[in-house]
VEXTILO-958798 format. One record per residue (C-alpha): residue number from 1; residue in three letters; x negated, y, z. Coordinates in pm, 1 decimal, always signed. Layout:
BEGIN
SITE num residuo       c1       c2       c3
SITE NUM     ala        X        Y        Z
...
// end
This chain:
BEGIN
SITE num residuo       c1       c2       c3
SITE   1     met  -2091.7   +108.9   +833.9
SITE   2     ile  -1761.5   +105.2   +941.5
SITE   3     gly  -1628.3   -126.1   +661.9
SITE   4     val  -1902.8   -375.0   +698.9
SITE   5     leu  -1848.1   -433.7  +1091.4
SITE   6     ala  -1471.6   -462.8  +1029.1
SITE   7     pro  -1436.4   -809.1   +973.2
SITE   8     leu  -1632.2   -906.5  +1276.2
SITE   9     phe  -1353.6   -767.6  +1512.3
SITE  10     trp  -1090.8   -921.0  +1227.4
SITE  11     pro   -781.5  -1032.2  +1468.2
SITE  12     gly   -729.7  -1316.7  +1300.4
SITE  13     arg   -442.1  -1487.6  +1070.8
SITE  14     ala   -106.8  -1494.0  +1196.7
SITE  15     ala   +148.0  -1782.0  +1178.6
SITE  16     thr   +271.6  -1771.7   +831.3
SITE  17     pro    +88.6  -1554.7   +528.1
SITE  18     trp   +316.7  -1296.2   +486.7
SITE  19     arg   +252.1  -1236.2   +832.5
SITE  20     thr   -108.4  -1252.8   +795.3
SITE  21     ser    -73.2  -1056.9   +529.0
SITE  22     leu    +72.3   -770.3   +702.6
SITE  23     arg   -193.0   -771.8   +971.5
SITE  24     val   -436.1   -771.1   +667.3
SITE  25     val   -260.8   -420.7   +554.5
SITE  26     ala   -252.9   -283.9   +892.0
SITE  27     trp   -597.4   -379.7  +1022.0
SITE  28     ser   -732.2   -263.9   +712.7
SITE  29     ala   -577.3    +87.7   +740.3
SITE  30     ala   -632.5   +120.4  +1131.2
SITE  31     val  -1030.6    +93.9   +968.5
SITE  32     thr   -960.0   +301.1   +705.4
SITE  33     ala   -805.1   +603.5   +917.5
SITE  34     ser  -1112.5   +576.1  +1187.4
SITE  35     ala  -1342.5   +614.5   +885.1
SITE  36     ala  -1130.0   +889.9   +767.9
SITE  37     ile  -1169.1  +1091.3  +1106.2
SITE  38     ala  -1495.3  +1017.5  +1069.5
SITE  39     leu  -1555.3  +1157.5   +769.7
SITE  40     leu  -1364.8  +1482.3   +854.6
SITE  41     ala  -1561.3  +1572.3  +1127.2
SITE  42     val  -1847.6  +1621.9   +915.5
SITE  43     pro  -1885.1  +1980.5   +820.2
SITE  44     ala  -1813.9  +2075.0   +459.9
SITE  45     gln  -1623.0  +1782.6   +349.1
SITE  46     arg  -1324.8  +1858.3    +56.2
SITE  47     leu  -1005.9  +1687.7   +154.7
SITE  48     ala  -1004.9  +1560.5   -187.2
SITE  49     asp  -1324.1  +1393.9   -188.6
SITE  50     val  -1177.8  +1181.3   +189.4
SITE  51     ala   -919.1  +1113.1    +39.9
SITE  52     ser  -1044.8   +938.7   -276.5
SITE  53     thr  -1317.6   +769.2    -77.8
SITE  54     cys  -1067.4   +625.5   +188.0
SITE  55     ala   -833.2   +511.1    -67.8
SITE  56     met  -1110.8   +307.2   -215.4
SITE  57     leu  -1230.2   +207.9   +153.3
SITE  58     met   -855.8    +34.2   +168.9
SITE  59     ala   -906.9   -122.4   -105.8
SITE  60     ile  -1220.7   -305.0    -22.1
SITE  61     leu  -1134.8   -401.0   +327.0
SITE  62     val   -762.7   -523.3   +223.9
SITE  63     leu   -984.5   -749.9     +6.3
SITE  64     ser  -1240.9   -844.8   +208.3
SITE  65     his  -1017.0   -929.4   +504.4
SITE  66     ala   -776.1  -1131.9   +254.1
SITE  67     ala  -1111.3  -1338.2   +231.5
SITE  68     ala  -1163.5  -1351.1   +587.5
SITE  69     ala   -833.7  -1531.8   +575.4
SITE  70     ala   -885.1  -1740.9   +358.0
SITE  71     leu  -1185.4  -1851.9   +515.9
SITE  72     glu  -1027.1  -1889.9   +853.0
SITE  73     arg   -754.0  -2091.3   +732.4
SITE  74     arg  -1043.3  -2322.5   +540.2
SITE  75     trp  -1252.4  -2349.0   +859.9
SITE  76     tyr   -955.8  -2413.7  +1072.0
SITE  77     ala   -867.5  -2695.4   +846.7
SITE  78     arg  -1193.6  -2880.7   +916.3
SITE  79     thr  -1221.3  -2808.5  +1238.6
SITE  80     gly   -887.8  -2706.3  +1431.3
SITE  81     asp  -1105.2  -2441.1  +1610.3
SITE  82     ala   -882.6  -2129.0  +1556.7
SITE  83     gly  -1147.6  -1904.7  +1739.6
SITE  84     ser  -1439.1  -2004.7  +1611.3
SITE  85     gly  -1306.3  -2032.1  +1247.8
SITE  86     arg  -1183.4  -1663.5  +1288.2
SITE  87     glu  -1542.2  -1558.1  +1388.4
SITE  88     leu  -1742.3  -1780.2  +1141.2
SITE  89     ala  -1518.2  -1591.5   +869.4
SITE  90     gly  -1566.7  -1232.6   +978.8
SITE  91     arg  -1924.4  -1316.3  +1018.8
SITE  92     ala  -1927.6  -1410.7   +663.6
SITE  93     val  -1717.8  -1172.0   +528.4
SITE  94     ala  -1927.6   -897.7   +702.1
SITE  95     ser  -2279.9  -1062.1   +579.9
SITE  96     ala  -2141.1  -1043.2   +206.4
SITE  97     leu  -2062.6   -696.6   +217.1
SITE  98     ala  -2424.3   -605.2   +356.5
SITE  99     ala  -2563.9   -825.5    +97.2
SITE 100     leu  -2329.3   -634.3   -149.2
SITE 101     gly  -2386.5   -300.8    -30.2
SITE 102     thr  -2759.0   -324.2    -25.5
SITE 103     leu  -2798.3   -491.0   -394.6
SITE 104     pro  -2939.0   -209.3   -574.1
SITE 105     phe  -3226.3   -181.8   -346.0
SITE 106     trp  -3322.2   -557.3   -251.3
SITE 107     leu  -3226.6   -660.1   -651.2
SITE 108     gly  -3372.2   -318.7   -802.9
SITE 109     pro  -3719.7   -457.5   -889.8
SITE 110     ala  -3574.2   -813.7  -1062.4
SITE 111     ala  -3300.4   -541.4  -1262.6
SITE 112     glu  -3591.5   -327.7  -1345.8
SITE 113     ser  -3825.7   -636.0  -1508.0
SITE 114     leu  -3535.2   -733.3  -1684.5
SITE 115     ser  -3411.6   -419.2  -1820.9
SITE 116     ala  -3655.7   -444.8  -2130.8
SITE 117     arg  -3471.8   -761.1  -2268.7
SITE 118     his  -3128.0   -669.1  -2067.6
SITE 119     pro  -3067.7   -324.4  -2064.4
SITE 120     gly  -2725.5   -338.0  -1899.7
SITE 121     val  -2861.9   -532.8  -1604.1
SITE 122     ile  -2956.7   -242.0  -1414.5
SITE 123     asp  -2589.2   -115.1  -1421.5
SITE 124     val  -2409.3   -427.6  -1376.4
SITE 125     val  -2652.5   -449.3  -1050.0
SITE 126     val  -2516.7    -46.3   -958.4
SITE 127     ala  -2169.8   -178.7  -1012.5
SITE 128     leu  -2139.2   -453.4   -776.6
SITE 129     ser  -2225.1   -285.6   -489.1
SITE 130     pro  -1887.0   -143.4   -270.6
SITE 131     val  -2117.3   +169.8   -182.3
SITE 132     thr  -2164.9   +238.6   -522.7
SITE 133     his  -1783.0   +244.1   -491.9
SITE 134     leu  -1732.3   +464.6   -259.0
SITE 135     ala  -1989.7   +717.3   -355.3
SITE 136     val  -1833.5   +706.8   -708.7
SITE 137     ala  -1478.9   +789.2   -511.3
SITE 138     ser  -1648.9  +1095.1   -345.8
SITE 139     gly  -1819.7  +1219.5   -662.5
SITE 140     asn  -2167.6  +1123.7   -425.7
SITE 141     asp  -2463.0  +1057.1   -665.8
SITE 142     leu  -2574.1   +738.2   -448.3
SITE 143     leu  -2925.5   +700.4   -589.8
SITE 144     his  -3071.7  +1049.7   -605.9
SITE 145     asn  -2983.4  +1054.5   -222.9
SITE 146     ser  -3311.2  +1175.5    -72.1
SITE 147     trp  -3362.6   +835.8   +115.0
SITE 148     leu  -3345.8   +623.9   -180.6
SITE 149     tyr  -3476.2   +818.3   -443.1
SITE 150     glu  -3794.5   +753.6   -215.3
SITE 151     his  -3709.6   +396.0   -142.0
SITE 152     ser  -3536.9   +226.0   -434.1
SITE 153     asn  -3653.4   +203.1   -818.4
SITE 154     leu  -3368.6   +239.2   -933.1
SITE 155     ala  -3369.1   +613.1   -865.9
SITE 156     val  -3596.6   +703.4  -1126.8
SITE 157     leu  -3427.6   +471.0  -1372.0
SITE 158     pro  -3117.0   +603.7  -1593.1
SITE 159     val  -2823.0   +427.3  -1462.2
SITE 160     ala  -2468.6   +486.2  -1570.4
SITE 161     tyr  -2221.6   +480.4  -1269.6
SITE 162     pro  -1905.8   +265.3  -1330.1
SITE 163     arg  -1561.2   +490.3  -1392.4
SITE 164     leu  -1357.7   +555.0  -1144.2
SITE 165     gly  -1070.3   +503.6  -1335.0
SITE 166     ala  -1210.2   +143.6  -1360.4
SITE 167     leu  -1279.7    +71.8  -1060.2
SITE 168     ala   -947.9   +162.3   -953.9
SITE 169     ala   -767.5    -67.8  -1209.7
SITE 170     gly  -1001.9   -333.2  -1098.4
SITE 171     tyr   -921.4   -335.4   -706.1
SITE 172     ala   -533.8   -239.8   -796.3
SITE 173     ser   -542.8   -546.8  -1009.2
SITE 174     ala   -689.5   -798.9   -761.5
SITE 175     cys   -459.6   -651.9   -494.4
SITE 176     ala   -177.4   -714.6   -705.1
SITE 177     val   -299.8  -1071.5   -746.9
SITE 178     leu   -307.4  -1104.7   -391.5
SITE 179     ala    +53.3   -961.1   -319.0
SITE 180     ile   +179.7  -1192.0   -584.6
SITE 181     ala    +13.1  -1501.9   -444.1
SITE 182     val   +190.4  -1422.5   -107.9
SITE 183     leu   +547.5  -1376.6   -268.2
SITE 184     ala   +518.4  -1689.0   -395.6
SITE 185     ser   +411.9  -1863.1    -89.7
SITE 186     arg   +732.6  -1711.5   +105.4
SITE 187     arg  +1005.1  -1899.9   -205.0
SITE 188     pro  +1148.4  -2178.5    -24.5
SITE 189     arg  +1092.2  -2520.5   -193.5
SITE 190     arg  +1385.1  -2708.7   -353.7
SITE 191     pro  +1463.9  -2967.8   -183.0
SITE 192     thr  +1407.8  -3323.8   -343.6
SITE 193     ser  +1768.7  -3450.3   -444.5
SITE 194     pro  +1835.7  -3798.7   -362.0
SITE 195     leu  +1918.6  -4021.5   -589.5
SITE 196     pro  +2231.6  -4183.7   -704.0
SITE 197     thr  +2333.7  -4487.9   -479.3
SITE 198     asp  +2439.0  -4712.3   -806.0
SITE 199     leu  +2051.9  -4584.6   -934.7
SITE 200     thr  +1892.0  -4720.5   -554.9
SITE 201     gln  +2080.0  -5001.3   -594.5
SITE 202     glu  +1937.4  -5095.4   -924.8
SITE 203     gln  +1620.3  -5012.8   -825.6
SITE 204     ser  +1584.9  -5238.2   -554.7
SITE 205     arg  +1692.7  -5529.1   -741.4
// end
C-alpha cells in the first residue's frame, strides 16, 4: 500500500535530469525506510526478509518515480503547467501500480480460460504483478494467503512464481539503463565549429 500511495506525493522534477534522478532516489529511499519501519513493527518479522523486501520495493519505487518524472516532463511540455503535470503523473503511476498489483485477481479468470491453449499464461499474469515480486522477496506464498485463497481462482491452479534472482537481474538492468541515460544527459554537447572564412565566402557566392 505504501508503494502505491508514494507516487501520489511525488515532489516533482528538479531543474536538471541529474538532480531529478537524485530526487527520485531520495524520495524512493524515504518511502522504503517508512515501509521498513512498518514491517519491523510487525511481530515475528525476520530482519533478512525485511531487508530483501525493502530492496525489492526500492527498485520498484525508483522505476515508478522515474516514470512519474518522465510523464511530468511530457505533460509540462504540452501544457506548461508544472503543478498539474506533477499531479497527473503521480496519479497515472499510482493507478498503474494498483492495476498491476491486482492483476492476478482481476485477470485470473481470463488467464485460467486461456491456460488450456497457452499453459504459461498464468505464470505470466502472476509474474507481472509487483506484489508478486515483493512476496517472492519476502518468501511469502502469495496465492495461498487466506484471503486470496478464497477469492482468487489462481490460488487453486498450479502456478510457478518467478525466481528472485531473475527478478533482481531484471530490476538491476532497468535501473542501470536509467543511470546510463542520466549520465549521457550530463555530457556537454560539442559546439559546432564555424566554417572557414574562405569557405563561407565561396558558399555566399
